[in-house]
LOMAR-493271 format. One record per residue: y, x, z of N, C-alpha, C in turn; chain. Coordinates in steps of 0.02 Angstrom, whole numbers. Each point is the difference from the previous one (the first is absolute). Last residue first. Layout:
N
NUVO     npy     npx     npz    capy    capx    capz     cpy     cpx     cpz  ch
NUVO       Y       X       Z       Y       X       Z       Y       X       Z   A
...
END
This chain:
429
NUVO     npy     npx     npz    capy    capx    capz     cpy     cpx     cpz  ch
NUVO      40   -1784   -2014     -40      32      52     -13      73     -16   A
NUVO     193    -206     -55     -39      54     -29     -36      37      56   A
NUVO     158    -198      -3     -66       0      30     -46      50     -34   A
NUVO     243     -42     -30     -47     -22     -52     -72       1      23   A
NUVO     175      74     143      15     -69     -17     -47     -28     -53   A
NUVO     -10     228      64     -28     -43      52      15     -73     -12   A
NUVO      91     163    -150     -73      -5      -5     -30     -45      53   A
NUVO     234      48       4     -18     -40     -60     -74     -11      -3   A
NUVO      85     139     170      22     -68      12     -16     -47     -59   A
NUVO     -40     236     -16     -49     -35      42      19     -72      11   A
NUVO      74     123    -224      22      -2      70     -51     -39      41   A
NUVO    -104     102    -219      57     -43      17      18       6      74   A
NUVO    -237      84     -38      49      -5     -54      51     -53      18   A
NUVO    -188     174     144      28     -65     -18      51       5     -56   A
NUVO    -204     130     172      38       7     -63      23     -70     -21   A
NUVO    -100     144     236      16     -63     -34      39      16     -63   A
NUVO    -167     122     218      43       4     -59      10     -68     -32   A
NUVO     -51      82     266     -25     -41     -55      47       6     -60   A
NUVO     -76     130     251      50      -5     -53     -30     -37     -60   A
NUVO    -126     -53     225      39      58     -18      52     -14     -54   A
NUVO    -174    -141     123       2       9     -73      39      61     -21   A
NUVO     -39    -108     227     -57      40     -23      -1      10     -76   A
NUVO     163    -192      74     -37      45      45     -59      34     -35   A
NUVO     226     -77    -128     -65     -28      18     -40      49      44   A
NUVO     213      78     -74       5     -64      35     -66     -26      23   A
NUVO     148     184    -184     -41      -2      61       6     -70      30   A
NUVO      44     113    -267      16     -40      59     -50       8      56   A
NUVO     115      91    -253     -53      17      47      18     -33      67   A
NUVO      73     -30    -285      12      -1      72     -62      23      39   A
NUVO     134     -30    -255     -57      34      28      13       9      75   A
NUVO     106    -154    -222       0      19      70     -66      35      18   A
NUVO     173     -64    -222     -69      14      18       1      27      71   A
NUVO     186    -151    -159     -18      42      57     -76       7       4   A
NUVO     123     -69    -210      45     -13      56     -18      45      59   A
NUVO     -80     -17    -237     -47     -18      53      40     -22      62   A
NUVO      92      93    -210     -29     -66     -12     -54     -20      50   A
NUVO      72     253      14      17     -47     -54     -41     -64       2   A
NUVO      34     120     235     -17      27     -66       8     -54     -53   A
NUVO      20      77     276      35     -45     -46      -6      29     -69   A
NUVO    -139      33     242      16      27     -66      32     -55     -42   A
NUVO     -48      61     273      19     -53     -46      19      33     -67   A
NUVO    -156      66     242      45      18     -55      13     -62     -43   A
NUVO     -74      31     279     -21      -2     -69      53      23     -49   A
NUVO     -99     -68     281      48      34     -43     -26      -2     -72   A
NUVO     -40    -148     252     -21      56     -42      57      28     -41   A
NUVO    -114    -219     175      57      43     -18     -26      57     -43   A
NUVO     -69    -269     115     -17      65     -28      62      39     -17   A
NUVO    -109    -241     142      54      42     -26     -27      66     -25   A
NUVO     -65    -283      83     -18      71      -9      60      38     -28   A
NUVO     -93    -257     114      57      42     -17     -21      73      -4   A
NUVO    -132    -201      64      -9      30     -66      56      45     -21   A
NUVO       5    -120     209     -65      35      -1     -12      37     -65   A
NUVO     191    -139      28       7      64      36     -65      39      -1   A
NUVO      -6    -210    -111      56      40     -25       5      67      35   A
NUVO    -156    -185      49     -24      56     -41      57      46     -21   A
NUVO      32    -206     123     -24      53      43     -27      60     -38   A
NUVO      81    -200    -117      51      38      35     -26      58      40   A
NUVO    -137     -74    -217      27     -38      57      43      46      42   A
NUVO     -79      89    -202     -10     -71     -13      31     -44      54   A
NUVO      57     267    -102     -28     -43      51      -8     -71     -25   A
NUVO      87     281     -36     -25     -57     -38     -38     -45      49   A
NUVO     204     211      21     -58     -38      21     -19     -51     -53   A
NUVO     157     253      48      -6     -70     -19     -65     -32      24   A
NUVO     151     250     -64     -25     -40      56      -5     -73     -22   A
NUVO      60     282     -83     -18     -69     -18     -26     -36      62   A
NUVO     155     235     -72     -37     -36      52     -11     -71     -26   A
NUVO      68     264    -116       0     -73       7     -37     -22      63   A
NUVO     124     210    -171     -37     -10      62       5     -74      17   A
NUVO      38     167    -238      10     -58      42     -41       6      64   A
NUVO     116     130    -243     -49       4      54      16     -56      49   A
NUVO      53      23    -279      21     -10      69     -58      16      47   A
NUVO      87      44    -278     -51       3      53      32     -11      68   A
NUVO      39     -39    -295      25      18      66     -56      -3      51   A
NUVO      83     -57    -282     -48      30      45      34      18      66   A
NUVO      22    -144    -265      28      27      60     -55      30      43   A
NUVO      70     -85    -278     -40     -10      59      32      38      59   A
NUVO      20     -70    -287      37       9      63     -46     -13      59   A
NUVO      -4      75    -276     -40     -34      51      30      15      68   A
NUVO      83      97    -205      16     -71       5     -40     -39      50   A
NUVO     -30     238     -31      -4     -32     -66       8     -76       4   A
NUVO       3      83     226     -35      42     -48      -9     -39     -65   A
NUVO     137      -4     260      -7     -29     -67     -32      51     -46   A
NUVO      49     -63     283     -26      47     -50      -7     -37     -66   A
NUVO     117     -21     271     -11     -28     -66     -23      55     -48   A
NUVO     -36     -11     277      46      20     -52     -23     -25     -68   A
NUVO     -34      -5     294     -17     -32     -63      52      19     -52   A
NUVO     -52     165     206      39     -59     -19     -21     -27     -67   A
NUVO    -146     129     183      26      14     -67      37     -62     -23   A
NUVO     -59      -9     220     -17      71     -10      26      25     -68   A
NUVO      65    -203     173      -1      13     -72     -11      75     -12   A
NUVO     -77    -165     210      43      57     -16      -9      17     -74   A
NUVO     -52    -219     190      -8      34     -65      50      56      -8   A
NUVO    -131    -187     189      52      50     -10     -15      37     -65   A
NUVO     -79    -253      98     -16      61     -37      63      43      -8   A
NUVO    -129    -230     125      61      41       3     -18      67     -32   A
NUVO    -115    -267       4       2      71     -18      69      29      13   A
NUVO    -181    -235      36      64      33      13      -6      75     -16   A
NUVO    -128    -268     -18      -3      70     -18      69      32       6   A
NUVO    -163    -231      59      67      28      13      -5      75     -10   A
NUVO    -152    -249     -59       9      72       5      72      17      17   A
NUVO    -212    -214     -13      70      21       6       3      76       3   A
NUVO    -209    -110     -14      39     -41     -47      73      19       0   A
NUVO    -191     186      58      19     -65      26      42     -37     -52   A
NUVO    -120     265      79      11     -52     -49      16     -67      34   A
NUVO     -29     298      22      12     -64      32       8     -52     -54   A
NUVO     -72     208     -67      -2      16      71      12     -62      43   A
NUVO     -14      37    -251     -33     -53      39      -9      21      73   A
NUVO      45     206    -145      11     -69     -25     -42     -48      41   A
NUVO      66     225     124     -40     -20     -57      18     -72     -20   A
NUVO     178     171     122     -55     -46      14     -37     -16     -65   A
NUVO     195     136       7     -35      27      57     -58     -44      22   A
NUVO     200    -121    -122     -26      67     -14     -27      31      65   A
NUVO      47    -251     -87      -2      36      63     -33      68     -11   A
NUVO      70    -136    -191      16     -43      57       4      40      65   A
NUVO     -59      85    -225      57     -44     -12      13     -50      57   A
NUVO    -181     175      -4      59      29     -32      61     -45       1   A
NUVO    -188     -59     183      -2      37     -62      69      15     -28   A
NUVO     -56    -216     153     -27      66       7      -1      34     -67   A
NUVO     -18    -275      56      49      54       4     -35      66      18   A
NUVO     -43    -257    -109     -39      56      26      47      60       2   A
NUVO      17    -292     -18      27      67     -10     -45      52      33   A
NUVO     -52    -258    -120      23      32      62      22      71     -16   A
NUVO     -96    -161    -160      73       3       6      23      24      69   A
NUVO    -231     -45     -78      27      55     -39      75       7       5   A
NUVO    -123    -179     104     -17      63      32      33      59     -36   A
NUVO     117    -243     -12     -60      33     -25     -11      68      34   A
NUVO     126    -210     118      14      62     -35     -65      30     -26   A
NUVO      -8    -202     122      57     -11     -45      15      61     -43   A
NUVO    -202      30     114      10     -73      -1      57     -18     -47   A
NUVO     -65     226      38     -64     -33     -12       4     -75       1   A
NUVO     187     124     129     -38      33     -53     -69     -32      -5   A
NUVO     217    -136      89     -56      41      24     -37      29     -59   A
NUVO     275     -91      37     -69     -17     -15     -50      50      28   A
NUVO     253      71     -79     -25     -55      40     -74     -12     -17   A
NUVO     147     238     -16     -31     -54     -37     -25     -54      49   A
NUVO     176     235     -31     -31     -48      45     -27     -58     -41   A
NUVO     104     271     -16     -28     -56     -38     -37     -45      49   A
NUVO     192     220      -6     -42     -46      38     -20     -58     -44   A
NUVO     113     268     -11     -25     -58     -37     -43     -41      48   A
NUVO     187     224     -12     -36     -47      43     -18     -62     -41   A
NUVO     108     279     -15     -28     -60     -32     -33     -44      53   A
NUVO     177     228     -48     -29     -42      52     -23     -65     -32   A
NUVO      88     272     -56     -20     -64     -30     -38     -39      53   A
NUVO     187     225     -10     -51     -41      31     -15     -60     -44   A
NUVO     108     271     -44       7     -73       4     -58     -33      35   A
NUVO     134     249    -106     -38     -30      54      10     -76       0   A
NUVO     114     159    -151     -73       8     -10     -42     -35      52   A
NUVO     246      21      69     -20      23     -66     -75      15      -1   A
NUVO      45    -166     185      40      58     -20     -22      18     -70   A
NUVO     -70    -206      94      17      35      61      47      59     -12   A
NUVO     -70    -254    -122      14      71     -10      21      31      66   A
NUVO    -154    -225     -47      57      29      35       6      74     -14   A
NUVO    -126    -257     -66       5      70     -20      64      27      30   A
NUVO    -178    -226      36      64      33      12      -5      73     -20   A
NUVO    -132    -260     -26      -3      72     -13      71      28       8   A
NUVO    -168    -238      45      64      33      11      -8      75     -10   A
NUVO    -127    -260     -28      -6      70     -22      69      33       5   A
NUVO    -160    -234      61      66      30      13      -8      75     -11   A
NUVO    -150    -242     -65      11      72       1      72      16      18   A
NUVO    -203    -213       5      70      18       9       5      76       6   A
NUVO    -179    -219     -76       8      72       7      74      16       2   A
NUVO    -180    -229      42      65      29     -16      -4      76       8   A
NUVO    -202    -195     -61      32      44      48      67      25     -26   A
NUVO    -233    -114     -83      54     -41      27      35      40      54   A
NUVO    -214       6    -211      46      32      47      54     -48      23   A
NUVO    -108     -50    -229     -36      39      50      49      38      44   A
NUVO     102    -212    -106     -58      34     -30     -36      39      55   A
NUVO     204    -119      42     -53     -47     -15     -60      30     -34   A
NUVO     186     136      63      28     -57     -36     -53     -49     -22   A
NUVO       2     256      76     -49     -54      -1      22     -59     -42   A
NUVO     167     177     134     -60      11     -39     -47     -60       4   A
NUVO     272      80      35     -47     -51      20     -60       4     -47   A
NUVO     201     185      76     -44     -27     -52     -47     -51      32   A
NUVO     243     168      38     -49     -46      29     -39     -32     -57   A
NUVO     179     228      63     -29     -49     -45     -52     -42      36   A
NUVO     207     212      13     -35     -52      38     -28     -50     -50   A
NUVO     115     271      12     -28     -56     -36     -32     -48      49   A
NUVO     173     240     -33     -32     -50      43     -24     -58     -43   A
NUVO     114     268       5     -34     -48     -44     -39     -47      44   A
NUVO     222     188      32     -52     -46      21     -33     -32     -60   A
NUVO     139     255      40       3     -71     -16     -60     -39      25   A
NUVO      34     271     -86      24     -43      53       0     -73     -24   A
NUVO     -95     177    -131      22      41      56      22     -43      60   A
NUVO    -160     -18    -246      38     -31      53      15      48      57   A
NUVO     -73     -10    -255       5      58      44      43     -20      60   A
NUVO     -57    -166    -159     -50      50     -17       2      62      43   A
NUVO     151    -194      13     -68     -26       2     -51      56      -5   A
NUVO     250      17     111     -36      13     -62     -70     -29       7   A
NUVO     157     -40     168      46      36     -43     -32      16     -67   A
NUVO     -63    -218     158     -17      70     -12      50      33     -48   A
NUVO     -24    -233      99      61      39       3     -13      74     -13   A
NUVO    -116    -268     -20      -7      71     -18      68      34       3   A
NUVO    -167    -238      49      66      28      13      -4      75      -6   A
NUVO    -147    -247     -63       3      72       3      72      23      10   A
NUVO    -183    -232      14      68      25       3      -3      76       8   A
NUVO    -168    -235     -69       9      71      13      75      17       1   A
NUVO    -205    -221       7      68      24     -10       4      74      17   A
NUVO    -214    -179     -88      40      22      57      69      24     -21   A
NUVO    -279     -96     -68      72      -1     -17      39      21      61   A
NUVO    -276       8    -111      49       3      53      71      -3     -26   A
NUVO    -298     -30     -55      70       4     -21      46       4      61   A
NUVO    -271      51     -49      51     -11      52      69       8     -30   A
NUVO    -284     -19     -41      61      -6     -40      56     -19      48   A
NUVO    -272     109      20      63     -28      27      54      -2     -53   A
NUVO    -281      17      19      56      10     -47      61     -36      28   A
NUVO    -235     -15      82      18      71       0      57      17     -49   A
NUVO     -91    -222      65     -27      28     -62      18      74      -8   A
NUVO      76    -138     186     -72      11       4     -31      28     -63   A
NUVO     256      47      93     -36     -48     -42     -75      14       4   A
NUVO     151     143     109       1     -64      34     -38     -53     -39   A
NUVO     -61     268     -12      49     -49     -23      -2     -62      44   A
NUVO    -148     168      58      61      38     -15      56     -48     -21   A
NUVO    -229     -67      48      36      15      61      64      39     -11   A
NUVO    -215      19    -171      31     -56      36      36      23      62   A
NUVO     -29     154    -225     -32     -17      63      33     -61      31   A
NUVO      72     110    -202     -72      -4     -11     -38     -18      63   A
NUVO     261     -68     -85     -40      44      42     -73      -8     -17   A
NUVO     267     -51    -111     -71     -15       3     -35      52      43   A
NUVO     270    -101     -43     -46      52      23     -71     -26       4   A
NUVO     281     -45     -76     -68     -24     -14     -48      57      18   A
NUVO     277     -73      49     -56      46       4     -65     -37     -14   A
NUVO     293     -19     -16     -66     -31     -12     -53      54       2   A
NUVO     286     -63      57     -57      45       4     -64     -39     -15   A
NUVO     291       2       2     -57     -40     -23     -60      47      -5   A
NUVO     270     -11     115     -63      35     -14     -52     -51     -23   A
NUVO     293      22       6     -61     -37      15     -60      42     -19   A
NUVO     265      83      76     -44     -25     -52     -59     -39      27   A
NUVO     250     166      37     -44     -52      27     -44     -26     -57   A
NUVO     169     232      70     -28     -47     -50     -51     -45      34   A
NUVO     215     198      56     -46     -54      20     -25     -39     -60   A
NUVO     162     186      -9     -49      21      50     -55     -51      12   A
NUVO     190     -31    -150     -28      65     -19     -58      21      45   A
NUVO      26    -256      -3      51      52       2     -31      64     -26   A
NUVO    -123    -194     -38      55     -32      34      60      48       5   A
NUVO    -216     -40    -169      35      56      31      63     -28      32   A
NUVO    -232    -141     -49      70      11     -17      26      60      38   A
NUVO    -267     -67     -83      55     -22      43      68      20     -26   A
NUVO    -299      16      -7      59     -11     -41      56     -26      45   A
NUVO    -275     105     -11      60     -10      41      59      -9     -47   A
NUVO    -290      -6      -8      64      -5     -34      55     -11      52   A
NUVO    -278      90     -15      57     -24      37      62       2     -44   A
NUVO    -297      16       1      64       1     -36      55     -27      45   A
NUVO    -279      86     -20      54     -12      48      67       6     -37   A
NUVO    -292     -10     -20      62      -1     -38      55     -22      47   A
NUVO    -274     105      27      60     -37      19      55       6     -52   A
NUVO    -262      57      99      25     -12     -68      62     -44       8   A
NUVO    -175     159     172      60     -41     -13      15      -3     -75   A
NUVO    -211      48     194      25      19     -67      54     -50     -20   A
NUVO     -53      75     261     -21     -45     -53      24      27     -66   A
NUVO      56      71     246     -70       3     -18     -21     -55     -49   A
NUVO     220      73     104     -29     -65      19     -71      -8     -26   A
NUVO     113     204     -36      28     -19      64     -29     -65      25   A
NUVO     -51      93    -217     -40      28      55      28     -19      69   A
NUVO      -3     -92    -258      47      -2      55     -37      21      63   A
NUVO     -41      42    -270     -34     -10      64      52       5      55   A
NUVO      66     -82    -254     -14      58      42     -44     -20      59   A
NUVO     177     -80    -203     -72      -9       0     -27      61      38   A
NUVO     258    -124     -46     -44      46      35     -73     -21      -7   A
NUVO     279     -38     -91     -70     -19     -10     -43      53      33   A
NUVO     275     -85      11     -52      48      16     -69     -31     -12   A
NUVO     291     -30     -41     -66     -26     -13     -51      55      13   A
NUVO     282     -77      38     -54      47      14     -66     -35     -16   A
NUVO     289     -28     -43     -68     -25     -11     -50      56      15   A
NUVO     282     -83      32     -51      51       9     -68     -32      -8   A
NUVO     297     -43     -30     -70     -22       0     -47      60       8   A
NUVO     283    -107       6     -47      56       3     -71     -29       2   A
NUVO     277     -77     -70     -68     -16      18     -42      63       2   A
NUVO     274     -18      51     -50      10     -52     -68     -23      27   A
NUVO     210      13     124      -5     -61     -39     -46       8     -61   A
NUVO      83     232     101      -2     -66      31       2     -57     -50   A
NUVO     -97     227     -99      59     -18      38      -6     -69      32   A
NUVO    -232     128     -45      58     -21     -39      61     -13      44   A
NUVO    -247     142     -14      45     -30      50      66     -14     -35   A
NUVO    -220      -3    -153      41      47      38      42     -37      52   A
NUVO    -240    -101     -71      67       7     -28      38      53      39   A
NUVO    -273       1     -24      57     -26      39      64       9     -39   A
NUVO    -299      26       8      61      -4     -40      56     -29      43   A
NUVO    -277      92     -11      56      -8      46      64       2     -42   A
NUVO    -289     -15     -21      63      -9     -36      55     -13      52   A
NUVO    -279      98     -12      63     -16      33      55     -13     -51   A
NUVO    -288      31      46      51     -10     -51      63     -26      34   A
NUVO    -266     122      54      65     -26      21      47      -7     -60   A
NUVO    -267      59     104      34     -18     -62      65     -35      20   A
NUVO    -147     196     142      18     -70      -8      28     -10     -70   A
NUVO     -84     209      59     -22     -32      61      15     -74       1   A
NUVO      38      73    -226     -33      50      43     -27     -33      61   A
NUVO     219     -49    -183     -72     -11       8     -28      55      45   A
NUVO     255    -131     -85     -38      56      27     -73     -19      11   A
NUVO     263     -71    -120     -69     -19      10     -38      62      22   A
NUVO     278     -98     -15     -51      52       1     -69     -32       8   A
NUVO     295     -36     -30     -66     -29      -6     -52      55      -5   A
NUVO     282     -61      50     -53      49       9     -66     -37      -5   A
NUVO     288     -33     -41     -67     -25     -10     -49      57       9   A
NUVO     280     -85      35     -51      51      10     -69     -32      -7   A
NUVO     252     -74    -113     -55     -14      46     -47      60       5   A
NUVO     194     -29    -150      13      34      63     -54     -11      52   A
NUVO      10     -73    -238      25     -47      50      22      33      65   A
NUVO    -109      84    -216      73       5       5      31     -45      52   A
NUVO    -239      27     -35      30     -39     -54      77      -1       5   A
NUVO     -85     114     202     -46     -38     -41      37     -46     -48   A
NUVO      41     213     148      49     -43     -34     -38     -43     -50   A
NUVO    -111     160     133      58      -7      44      53     -46     -31   A
NUVO    -283      34     -21      63     -10     -36      56      -9      51   A
NUVO    -277      93     -25      58     -14      42      61      -8     -45   A
NUVO    -291      -5      -9      63       4     -35      56     -18      48   A
NUVO    -275     103      21      46     -57       1      63      14     -39   A
NUVO    -280      82      88      64      12     -32      44     -61       1   A
NUVO    -223     115     151      15     -40     -59      66      20     -30   A
NUVO    -189      24     230      37      37     -51      12     -46     -60   A
NUVO     -83      18     284       5     -42     -59      47      35     -50   A
NUVO    -151      68     243      45      15     -56      -4     -53     -54   A
NUVO     -69     -67     248       0      68     -26      50       6     -57   A
NUVO     -44    -200     141     -27       7     -68      -6      71     -25   A
NUVO      74     -52     231     -51     -49     -19     -32      16     -67   A
NUVO     181     127      95     -59      11      41     -56     -48     -19   A
NUVO     176      70    -189       1     -35      64     -63      16      38   A
NUVO     161      72    -235     -52      21      47       8     -41      64   A
NUVO      79       1    -286      10     -16      70     -58      24      41   A
NUVO     141      27    -261     -61       0      40      17     -15      73   A
NUVO     100      19    -279       6     -31      66     -66       6      37   A
NUVO     160      99    -230     -64      -6      34      10     -28      70   A
NUVO     172     -61    -204     -15      48      53     -73      -7      23   A
NUVO     219     -73    -195     -70      -6      22     -15      53      52   A
NUVO     244    -112     -67     -37      62      12     -72     -17      20   A
NUVO     269     -93     -80     -71     -15      -2     -39      65       8   A
NUVO     235       7      22      -8     -72       8     -73     -22      -1   A
NUVO     110     236      93     -34     -24     -60     -15     -75       8   A
NUVO     211      88     131     -71      14       2     -32     -27     -64   A
NUVO     263      73       9     -50     -54       3     -71      29      10   A
NUVO     256      84      67     -61      23     -34     -52     -54       9   A
NUVO     292      12      10     -65     -24      20     -56      35     -39   A
NUVO     285      -6      72     -51      37     -38     -69     -18      28   A
NUVO     273     -92      -3     -67     -11      28     -50      36     -44   A
NUVO     282     -11      55     -51      28     -44     -68      -6      36   A
NUVO     266    -111       8     -63      11      36     -52      22     -51   A
NUVO     284      -6      18     -58      -1     -45     -62      18      41   A
NUVO     260    -107      60     -57      43      17     -55      -9     -52   A
NUVO     268     -43     -43     -40     -19      58     -55      52      13   A
NUVO     152       2    -189      32     -55      37     -41     -21      61   A
NUVO     -59     191    -136      69      -9     -22      35     -53      42   A
NUVO    -199     112     127       8     -17     -70      73      -9     -17   A
NUVO    -163     135     202      60     -37     -20       0     -12     -75   A
NUVO    -237      21     121      56      43     -17      61     -43     -18   A
NUVO    -272      -3     118      60     -36     -20      57      49     -10   A
NUVO    -296     -14       9      62      32      21      59     -40     -29   A
NUVO    -293      -6      43      62     -35     -15      59      42      23   A
NUVO    -291      -4     -50      58      40      19      63     -36     -22   A
NUVO    -290     -18      25      61     -39      -5      58      43      25   A
NUVO    -282      12     -84      59      32      26      61     -44     -12   A
NUVO    -217     -73     -56     -22      57      41      59      39      28   A
NUVO     -28    -274     -74      30      65     -14     -28      54      47   A
NUVO     -47    -243       3      -5      17     -71      21      72     -15   A
NUVO       5    -164     202     -63      38      -9     -11      19     -72   A
NUVO     181    -124     128     -28     -24     -64     -66      34     -15   A
NUVO     139      59     188     -44     -57      12     -29     -29     -64   A
NUVO     164     175      -3     -64      25      25     -50     -57       8   A
NUVO     220     -53     -51     -34      26     -59     -68      28      19   A
NUVO     138     -73     174     -23     -57     -40     -35      22     -64   A
NUVO      97     165     145     -55     -36      34     -28     -56     -43   A
NUVO     190     114     -78     -58      45      -1     -61     -35      32   A
NUVO     206    -112      10     -26       0     -68     -63      44      -5   A
NUVO     124       0     201     -41     -61      -7     -31      -4     -69   A
NUVO     149     174      42     -60      10      41     -46     -60      -5   A
NUVO     207     -22    -102     -42      47     -38     -64      15      38   A
NUVO     165    -131     104     -34     -38     -53     -46      45     -40   A
NUVO     136      98     164     -54     -39      32     -37     -42     -52   A
NUVO     192     126     -62     -58      42       8     -58     -39      30   A
NUVO     185    -126    -148      -8      28      67     -63      42       2   A
NUVO     188    -152    -180     -52      50      12      -3      17      74   A
NUVO      83    -239    -125      20      62      35     -60      46      11   A
NUVO      -8    -162    -214       3      -8      72      21      65      34   A
NUVO     -32     -15    -237      55     -43      19       7     -10      74   A
NUVO    -237      61     -95      62      17     -35      54     -51      18   A
NUVO    -195      49     176      12     -38     -61      66      22     -32   A
NUVO    -203      60     208      60      20     -35       6     -37     -66   A
NUVO    -195     -28     127      56     -33      33      66      17     -35   A
NUVO    -249      -1    -126      49      38      38      54     -43      32   A
NUVO    -180     -80    -149     -26      21      65      53      32      44   A
NUVO      42     -64    -226      -7     -60      41     -23      18      71   A
NUVO      15     170    -164      67     -22      20      -4     -62      46   A
NUVO    -202      79     -94      27      50      45      68     -23      27   A
NUVO    -105    -131    -164     -37      -4      63      28      48      51   A
NUVO      87       4    -221      23     -59      37     -36      -8      67   A
NUVO     -67     170    -154      64      16      34      24     -59      42   A
NUVO    -264      35     -53      61     -28     -29      61      19      41   A
NUVO    -235     142     -31      34     -46      46      66     -23     -31   A
NUVO    -140     164    -104     -30     -66      -7      33     -52      46   A
NUVO     106     215     -18     -42      -3     -59     -28     -71     -10   A
NUVO     215     149     141     -42     -59     -10     -40       5     -65   A
NUVO     171     159      93     -71      12      12     -45     -59     -11   A
NUVO     266     -17      75     -34      47     -44     -74       5      19   A
NUVO     242    -156      33     -70       5      21     -37      43     -51   A
NUVO     268     -64      88     -41      33     -51     -70       9      28   A
NUVO     229    -157      51     -63      23      28     -43      27     -56   A
NUVO     284     -49      51     -58       4     -44     -61      22      40   A
NUVO     213     -56     105      20      -2     -71     -60      -4     -47   A
NUVO      60     -69     265     -51      32     -40      17     -10     -73   A
NUVO     190       4     199     -45     -41     -41     -51      42     -38   A
NUVO     102      71     245      21       0     -71     -49     -41     -41   A
NUVO     -37      42     234      51     -50     -13      24      -3     -71   A
NUVO    -107     227      90     -11     -66      28      59     -47     -13   A
NUVO     -24     241     -52      -2     -49     -54      -8     -72      26   A
NUVO      -5     201     135      69     -11     -23       3     -52     -55   A
NUVO    -208      81     100      34     -52      37      71     -13     -23   A
NUVO    -172     154     -98      37      27      58      40     -54      37   A
NUVO    -242      48    -170      66     -30       6      35      29      61   A
NUVO    -243      -8    -125      46      58       2      72     -27      -1   A
NUVO    -238    -123      93      53       3     -50      45      61      11   A
NUVO    -264       4      68      63     -30      23      55       8     -52   A
NUVO    -263     -20     -67      48      50      21      65     -33      21   A
NUVO    -273     -60     -26      65     -32      -3      52      48      29   A
NUVO    -259       8     -59      54      48      -6      67     -35     -11   A
NUVO    -234     -86       4       8      36      63      63      43       1   A
NUVO    -129    -231    -135      49      54       3       3      32      68   A
NUVO    -227    -112    -110      63     -22      30      47      60       8   A
NUVO    -253     -96     -76      48      44     -34      70     -20      22   A
NUVO    -239     -77      73      63       7      36      46      52     -32   A
NUVO    -227      25    -102      13     -48      52      66      16      35   A
NUVO    -108     127    -186      30     -63     -19      21     -44      57   A
NUVO    -136     219     -29      58       3     -45      31     -68     -12   A
NUVO    -181      44     160      25      66     -12      63       1     -43   A
NUVO    -110    -165     178      21     -10     -68      37      63     -23   A
NUVO    -173     -96     200      37      60     -18      16      -6     -74   A
NUVO     -59    -197     194      -6      28     -67      42      62      -8   A
NUVO    -141    -167     198      63      32     -21     -11      40     -63   A
NUVO    -132    -225      80      -7      71     -14      67      29     -18   A
NUVO     -48    -218     163      20      20     -67      -9      75      -7   A
NUVO     -97    -221     164      17      71      -8      17      15     -72   A
NUVO      49    -243      94     -59      41     -11      22      71     -13   A
END
């Protein structure tokens, strides 16, 4: 179902953007690590930092391990700045790690804007180190064009042979204008699994959705109230150089979910999500995204009407209006060129750590939503345009785009929060 994207002015995605390369010269390679000094910790445990790092006291030092340490510390999503250097010691190498923690708890105003509900306004709480566990927690409530309550929590990316987990909960009381009914829904998903390597993790999915409609024909249940559980599997592979300011690398995900399980609905959902980041030169880069979602069954029979896809708009096909095409399956593709107009830089004011930067972008989107095979090519559409990317405190990215594509519509403005690839996966309209 459509999700409202959220502008979290002071709390969403508090993640590090300032991983500085190690100040070393390669002449220390092979010498034993004599000591690891970690500076700047307040609420994060020293043991958690040392456990995350590849470099260990007593093991041989290498510059490549330090580069990996920066990446792994960045993945903890606890620091606004990470700096590591190495110097000769009395009997080996001394590694100095300087960190700036983000605020572990921060209340924030939250609002969202969609073509369906208009403006929703409220507040929430963000924690980057919930109860000292290193887990990320974001919760918010909003009112206005809709009543919404969200809880999103996840464990940090841990070393191999560690357990990971993620929980999402969404409550919606709104007018679903895409499918023309009033929606009262609860949607929860749990993912839990094992970190296999630094790059790969595997897990299981457990999903449950409860949805009430004020009109017949929307739900599969004759009482206008669907209850649809689901179970499945998920795999993620990540080679990005940084989670928060990615210049190069891959992020790929494959998952499958069996919906219904004897309750309302009887269909499979399969997702393949591939994202590539490629540095071209200083300040220049490409981002390439491709998401395909395929579902078995027929809409209105095995698949509820409210579970089809409506593409077009800010987070799927820029240059087109929302619901330009719809169907039970979707394929969304983006190629985006980015130029770093103002490099992201670290700012600290009275102990409050944040960042700022600006990119300009040019993009091409293309894709389709379809039910049967012959609709795929007939429903294939594309758009292109240009825009700005504002990287600002605790929001990650604010996107302002202008797109062309839909006939007789001219230049269309779009405003989005978070990376487009993230928003389109959450079915934000």
